[in-house]
Backbone as a ProteinNet text record, in pm:
[ID]
protein_1_A
[PRIMARY]
XXXXXXXXXXXXXXXXXXXXXXXXXXXXXXXXXXXXXXXXXXXXXXXXXXXXXXXXXXXXXXXXXXXXXXX
[TERTIARY]
6426.2	6514.6	6512.5	6595.3	6550.7	6728.7	6726.2	6853.3	6925	7034.5	7117.4	7166	7184.4	7188.1	7354.1	7454.7	7577.8	7587.8	7661.3	7684	7800.9	7758.7	7877.7	7999	8087.2	8193.4	8265.4	8326.7	8347.7	8512.1	8495	8648.5	8675.3	8810.5	8887.8	8857.5	8845.6	8844.8	8994.8	9027.8	9141.8	9211.1	9101.6	9136.7	9192.2	9118.6	9194.8	9337	9324.8	9461.4	9611.8	9559.2	9644.4	9689.2	9572.9	9600	9660.4	9641.2	9713.7	9800.6	9899.7	10039.7	9970.3	9989.5	9935.1	10070.1	10176.9	10249.3	10249.1	10390.4	10423	10312	10326.1	10291.5	10089.6	10082.9	9908.9	9908.6	9973.4	9960.6	9880.4	9798.1	9762.1	9756.6	9878.4	9926.2	9888.7	9857.5	9832.5	9900.2	9888.5	9931.3	9937.9	10003.3	9929.1	9887	9787.4	9684.2	9740.8	9709.2	9739.6	9917	9932.3	10062.3	10066.6	9995.9	9990.8	10058.2	10009.8	10081.1	10040.9	10052.7	10061.2	10129.6	10276	10300.9	10431.6	10472	10530	10500.5	10365.9	10294.4	10363.1	10343.5	10414.8	10558.8	10573.4	10672.7	10772.4	10915	10990.3	10941.6	10907.2	10932.4	10714.5	10642.3	10522.3	10551	10629.1	10680.5	10748.9	10831.6	10920.5	10785.3	10697.9	10594	10527	10513.4	10374.8	10441	10590.5	10665.3	10630.6	10589.9	10566.6	10438	10393	10312.3	10236.6	10133.9	10020.6	9913.7	9913.4	9839.7	9700.9	9600.8	9475.7	9408.8	9334.6	9250	9152.7	9147.2	9108.5	8948.3	8868.3	8750.3	8731.4	8774.8	8820.4	8922.5	8990.8	9012.7	8883.2	8847.2	8712.6	8636	8621	8526.1	8617.3	8753.1	8822.6	8861.1	8852.6	8858.8	8740.5	8600	8523.4	8535.2	8596.3	8638.1	8770.8	8851	8953.4	8960.6	8895.8	8814.1	8954.2	9031.8	9143.4	9303.8	9304.7	9404.1	9362
10565.1	10504.2	10386.5	10428.5	10290.1	10231.2	10115.1	10011	10012.5	10054.2	10047.9	9932.2	9862.6	9730.3	9743	9663	9669.2	9602	9615.6	9553.3	9443.8	9323.4	9244.3	9265.9	9233.8	9240	9155.4	9192.5	9082.7	9051.4	8914.8	8842.5	8754.1	8754.5	8640.5	8505	8404.7	8275.6	8193.3	8218.8	8143.3	7979.6	7936.5	7787.4	7830.9	7881.1	7942.8	7968.7	8068.3	8114.7	8041.5	7902.2	7815	7740.7	7699.1	7609.1	7655.1	7827	7858.1	7968.2	7951.6	8067.4	8154.4	8299.7	8394	8471.4	8448.4	8494.2	8661.2	8709.5	8840.1	8890.2	8820.4	8847.5	8807.6	8789.4	8728.5	8588.5	8513.6	8338.3	8320.7	8231.6	8134	8005.4	7984	7838.7	7729.4	7599.9	7495.4	7395.4	7298.2	7183.6	7079.2	7008.6	6894.6	6765.3	6719.4	6627.8	6498.6	6440	6287.8	6288.1	6362.4	6356.4	6315	6334.3	6262.2	6148.5	6017.5	5869	5810.3	5669.4	5561	5612.5	5646	5707.7	5625.1	5511.4	5426.5	5332.4	5312	5297.5	5374.1	5503.5	5576.9	5553.4	5588	5576.9	5739.2	5692	5814.5	5939.9	5949	6065.1	6134.4	6080.6	6139	6188.4	6122.5	6204.1	6319.9	6288.5	6436.7	6543	6522.6	6607	6614.2	6562.4	6640.1	6693.8	6734	6861.9	6993.1	7008.4	7130.1	7182.3	7329	7378.2	7401.1	7378.2	7392.6	7502.6	7559.2	7693.3	7623.7	7731.3	7712.6	7754.9	7673	7727.6	7882.2	7988.7	8109.3	8091.8	8014.8	7979.9	7977.7	7869.5	7886.4	8003.2	8046.3	8178.2	8280.2	8286.2	8400.9	8384.1	8234.2	8193.5	8208.5	8180.1	8221.7	8330.6	8458.6	8590.3	8651.4	8567.3	8637.3	8589.6	8519.5	8429.6	8550.4	8619.7	8701.3	8822	8890.2	9043.8	9106.8	9081.8	9184.6	9191.4	9100.1	9047.4	9135.4
12519.2	12458.9	12331.4	12224.8	12157.3	12165.7	12179.2	12166.5	12051.4	12028.8	11888.1	11914.9	11785.8	11747.5	11706.1	11705.9	11689.5	11565.7	11492	11366.9	11362.4	11310.4	11357.7	11243.7	11320.9	11266.6	11176.5	11056.6	10975.8	11057.6	11022.3	11103.8	10977.2	10987.5	10902.9	10937.9	10869.1	10901.1	10936.3	11026.8	11087.4	11039.8	10995.4	10974.4	10794.9	10716.4	10594.9	10583.3	10681.9	10684.2	10749	10807	10844.2	10715.9	10638.2	10518.3	10428.2	10355.2	10271.4	10287.8	10179	10186.3	10048.1	10111.6	10002.5	9971.3	9839.2	9805.6	9771.4	9790.8	9756.1	9637.2	9512.2	9398.4	9391.7	9507.9	9486.6	9475.1	9446.2	9401.4	9574.7	9541.5	9688	9639.7	9739.3	9737.6	9837.4	9837.9	9944.5	9939	10036	10031.5	9961.4	9924	9810.6	9898.2	9864.3	9944	9959.9	10084.4	10090.6	10087.5	10230.7	10279.6	10411.9	10468.5	10616.3	10652.2	10566.8	10607.4	10470.3	10499.8	10374.8	10229.8	10301.6	10137.4	10134.8	10223.9	10191.9	10004.6	9976.8	9871.7	9760.2	9780	9684.4	9596.5	9491.7	9399.3	9429.1	9459.4	9477.1	9408.9	9295.4	9226.5	9264.8	9291.5	9325.5	9505.5	9551.3	9686.7	9687.5	9616	9540.6	9521.6	9427.4	9410.5	9476.7	9575.4	9672.3	9769.6	9765.1	9908.5	9843.6	9745.1	9685.4	9676.8	9727.3	9726.3	9607.8	9581.1	9477.3	9453.4	9337.7	9317.2	9337	9380.8	9366.2	9262.7	9245.5	9091.8	9131.3	8983.6	9016.3	9114.3	9052.5	9105.2	9258.4	9330.9	9439.7	9527.3	9458.4	9502.7	9533.1	9459.9	9504.1	9580.6	9596.8	9720.1	9849.3	9838.6	9960.8	10005.3	9936	9948.4	10025.2	10004.9	10059.8	10221.3	10243.8	10394.1	10436.6	10354.2	10417.5	10407.9	10507.8	10510.5	10554.9	10615.5	10646	10560.9	10487.3	10408	10258.8
[MASK]
+++++++++++++++++++++++++++++++++++++++++++++++++++++++++++++++++++++++

C-alpha cells in the first residue's frame, strides 16, 4: 500500500492579525510606532497624533494578504 501524504493546511498568522485592524471598507490600519514609553520628551501634538491608527501602504498590504488565508 502507498502512503498518502497530507497536504499542509494554510493557516493565518495570528501575530499579524493581532497587530492589524481591517476596516469594513477593506482598509488595513496599524498602531503608530514608538508608543510604549519615553513619550515625556514628545510634544503634545506628537502624542495626540500617535493615538490614531495609521493606514498601511499598498505594497505592504499585498505582502500581508499572503499570510491571511482565512480572511
